[in-house]
Structures are given as C-alpha cells and as structure tokens.
C-alpha positions as CSV (number, residue, x, y, z in Angstrom):
1,M,100.0,57.7,-79.6
2,Q,99.7,54.0,-78.7
3,L,102.8,51.9,-78.3
4,P,103.6,49.4,-81.0
5,S,102.6,45.9,-79.9
6,V,102.4,42.3,-80.9
7,E,99.3,40.2,-80.4
8,I,100.5,36.6,-79.8
9,W,98.4,33.6,-80.6
10,E,99.6,30.5,-78.8
11,L,98.2,27.2,-77.7
12,E,97.3,28.8,-74.3
13,G,95.3,31.6,-75.9
14,V,95.9,35.2,-77.1
15,R,97.9,37.9,-75.3
16,R,99.1,41.3,-76.3
17,V,102.6,42.6,-75.5
18,D,103.6,46.3,-75.9
19,L,107.0,46.9,-77.4
20,T,108.5,49.2,-74.8
21,T,112.2,48.8,-75.8
22,D,114.0,49.2,-79.1
23,R,115.0,45.5,-79.3
24,V,113.1,42.4,-78.2
25,S,114.5,38.9,-78.2
26,I,112.1,36.1,-78.9
27,G,112.5,32.4,-78.1
28,N,111.6,29.6,-75.8
29,G,114.6,30.2,-73.5
30,P,113.7,31.9,-70.2
31,G,116.2,34.8,-70.8
32,N,114.3,36.2,-73.7
33,D,112.3,39.4,-73.6
34,L,109.4,37.5,-75.2
35,V,109.2,33.9,-74.2
36,L,107.1,31.5,-76.4
37,H,106.3,28.2,-74.7
38,D,106.5,26.1,-77.8
39,P,109.0,23.2,-78.4
40,T,109.2,24.1,-82.1
41,V,110.6,27.5,-81.2
42,S,114.4,27.8,-80.8
43,R,115.9,29.0,-77.5
44,L,116.9,32.2,-79.2
45,H,114.7,32.3,-82.3
46,A,114.2,35.8,-83.6
47,S,114.3,39.5,-82.6
48,L,112.2,42.6,-83.2
49,E,114.2,45.8,-83.5
50,M,113.2,49.4,-83.9
51,F,115.0,51.5,-86.5
52,A,114.5,55.2,-87.4
53,E,112.1,54.1,-90.2
54,G,110.2,51.4,-88.4
55,W,110.3,47.9,-86.9
56,C,112.1,44.9,-88.4
57,V,112.0,41.2,-87.5
58,T,115.1,39.1,-87.9
59,D,115.5,35.3,-87.7
60,L,118.5,34.5,-85.5
61,G,119.5,31.2,-87.1
62,S,116.5,29.3,-85.8
63,S,115.9,25.6,-86.5
64,N,112.4,26.0,-88.0
65,G,112.5,29.4,-89.5
66,T,110.6,32.7,-89.1
67,F,107.8,33.6,-91.5
68,V,106.2,36.9,-92.4
69,N,102.7,36.8,-94.0
70,G,103.4,33.1,-95.0
71,G,106.9,33.6,-96.5
72,R,110.1,32.5,-94.8
73,I,112.5,35.3,-94.1
74,W,116.3,34.9,-94.3
75,G,117.4,38.3,-92.9
76,A,115.9,41.5,-91.4
77,H,112.4,42.1,-92.7
78,R,110.5,45.4,-92.4
79,L,107.2,45.0,-90.5
80,R,104.0,46.9,-91.3
81,H,100.9,47.3,-89.3
82,G,98.8,44.1,-89.6
83,D,101.8,41.8,-90.6
84,E,101.7,38.3,-89.3
85,V,104.9,36.8,-88.0
86,R,104.9,33.0,-87.5
87,I,107.4,31.5,-85.1
88,G,106.9,27.8,-84.5
89,T,103.2,27.3,-84.0
90,C,102.8,30.8,-82.6
91,R,101.5,33.7,-84.6
92,L,102.3,37.3,-83.8
93,L,100.2,40.1,-85.3
94,F,102.3,43.3,-85.4
95,R,100.4,46.5,-84.5
96,S,101.7,50.0,-85.0
97,T,99.4,53.1,-85.1
98,A,102.3,55.2,-86.6
99,D,102.8,52.7,-89.3
100,A,99.1,52.3,-90.0
101,A,98.9,55.9,-91.1
102,A,101.9,55.6,-93.4
103,P,101.3,54.8,-97.1
104,L,102.2,51.3,-98.1
105,T,105.0,50.6,-100.6
106,V,103.8,48.0,-102.9
107,G,106.4,46.3,-105.1
108,A,106.2,43.9,-108.0
109,D,105.4,41.2,-105.4
110,G,102.2,42.9,-104.2
111,P,98.8,41.2,-104.6
112,P,97.1,41.0,-108.0
113,L,93.8,42.8,-108.7
114,L,91.0,40.7,-107.2
115,T,87.3,40.7,-107.4
116,A,85.3,40.9,-104.2
117,R,84.2,37.2,-104.6
118,E,87.8,36.1,-105.3
119,R,88.9,37.8,-102.1
120,E,86.2,36.1,-100.1
121,V,87.3,32.8,-101.5
122,L,90.9,33.5,-100.4
123,V,89.8,34.5,-96.9
124,V,87.8,31.3,-96.4
125,L,90.6,29.2,-98.0
126,C,93.2,30.7,-95.6
127,R,91.1,30.7,-92.4
128,P,92.2,27.2,-91.3
129,L,95.7,28.6,-91.1
130,L,94.7,30.3,-87.9
131,A,94.6,26.8,-86.3
132,R,97.3,26.1,-83.9
133,D,98.7,23.1,-85.9
134,L,101.8,24.1,-87.9
135,F,100.8,21.9,-90.8
136,T,97.1,22.8,-91.1
137,E,95.7,22.4,-94.6
138,P,93.7,25.3,-96.2
139,A,90.0,24.9,-96.6
140,S,88.7,22.3,-99.1
141,I,86.6,23.3,-102.2
142,H,83.5,21.9,-100.4
143,E,84.2,23.9,-97.2
144,I,84.6,27.1,-99.2
145,G,81.4,26.5,-101.1
146,T,79.5,25.8,-97.9
147,E,80.8,28.9,-96.2
148,L,80.1,31.2,-99.2
149,V,76.8,29.4,-100.1
150,V,77.9,28.6,-103.6
151,S,78.4,25.4,-105.5
152,D,81.6,23.5,-105.6
153,A,81.7,24.2,-109.4
154,A,81.6,27.9,-108.7
155,V,84.4,27.6,-106.2
156,K,86.5,25.7,-108.7
157,Q,86.0,28.5,-111.3
158,H,87.1,31.1,-108.8
159,L,90.1,29.0,-107.8
160,A,91.1,28.5,-111.4
161,K,91.2,32.3,-111.9
162,L,93.1,32.7,-108.6
163,F,95.7,30.1,-109.6
164,D,96.3,32.1,-112.8
165,K,96.5,35.4,-111.0
166,F,99.0,34.1,-108.5
167,E,100.9,32.1,-111.2
168,I,100.4,28.7,-109.7
169,G,100.7,26.2,-112.5
170,P,98.5,23.1,-113.0
171,D,101.5,20.8,-112.5
172,Q,102.3,22.3,-109.1
173,S,101.5,20.0,-106.2
174,H,99.4,21.2,-103.2
175,R,97.9,24.0,-105.3
176,R,95.5,25.3,-102.7
177,A,98.3,25.4,-100.0
178,C,100.5,27.2,-102.5
179,L,97.7,29.7,-103.2
180,A,97.0,30.3,-99.5
181,N,100.7,30.9,-98.8
182,A,101.0,33.2,-101.8
183,A,97.9,35.2,-100.7
184,L,99.4,35.7,-97.3
185,R,102.9,36.4,-98.5
186,R,101.8,39.0,-101.1
187,G,99.3,40.7,-98.7
188,A,96.1,39.7,-100.5
189,V,94.9,38.2,-97.1
190,T,96.2,39.2,-93.7
191,L,95.7,37.7,-90.2
192,S,93.4,40.7,-89.5
193,D,91.2,39.6,-92.4
194,L,91.0,36.0,-91.1
195,R,90.2,37.1,-87.6
196,G,87.5,39.5,-88.8
197,A,85.9,36.6,-90.7
198,E,85.5,34.4,-87.6
C-alpha cells in the first residue's frame, strides 16, 4: 500500500510529500515538518494528524485561515482522498489509497444532483482557482462559453439552474465566486477534476 501524501502546489511549482509520521506541522517557519515558502502562511499555520479512522487537518490559529475544498475550517477536519487544503496561496491535494477505497459519507451538505453539462460548466468556472493568486476570480460567462463551445446565453441558463441548486440567491453579490466556492466546498468539483481538465 502506498503511503498517504500531499501534492503541494506553490509558486515554485508542484511537489509531493509522503506522510511518514503521524503528525506533520505546516507553516513558513523553518522548524516545521512541511515548510511553505509563502508570506501569507503563518509561522505555525496548521497540522496534519493521523487518527485510527484517518487523517485530519487542523488550523493552529493562523492569521489567514485554512480551507478545505473552498470552505474555511475552524477545528479539526477529516480529510478524504482528493480533498484540497488551501493554506495561504498554496494548495495541498491529499492522497490516500486506503481512503480512496472507503465509501464516502455524504451528509446534507453534499453536492446536489447535476447534469453532465452543469458539471462541465462548474469545472470551467472553477478552473481559474488553480491560479496561484489567492484572490483569483472564477471564469467569466464568455470564458465558459468559449471553452465549452456554447453561447453566452446557454451558459447563463446553466448558471441560473446551478445558482438555484446551490441556493445562491439573486441578491447575493459575487454570485459566480459564491457558486465556485460552494461547488468546491460541497465536493461537486475537486482539485483533481480541475487538473484533469487542463
């Protein structure tokens, strides 16, 4: 069986780190087990820890927070194969072959039922989030249409249905950004999906 690992996307490129101990400290301080060279990362930012039932990530009171699949965490959060952890501008993709074989537990906050085209729209919408800028905007309506070879009007129709499915009201500001974050947080789109679409 392969060791669990994290694939780390940083400004310098991508690297993979095997998780060989039961606890891994993460931060930009040199004493950490996993050092991220990013000024938006706290000296001691977060930790990865192995429990009997699997791995968890915990924010350790960082200044800018720790995010799993687009949602900020406030305590220990269970990780599953393919989960994306964002720390500063760095993105960590969690890999665990043991966890990949386990059935997923989907709660009330899981993704809604999507058509194949709606899922394609979400993947293209979220793809710019792979950029290394912390405040990257999701793809525009025109960019989505160009990528999927459909009209802007067709994209707007799909987005309208997706806003309804993810319960993003018409009065909410930055609706596309809210939709992208909801899609990542609820597991409708993962970092693996975005990388596969490149």
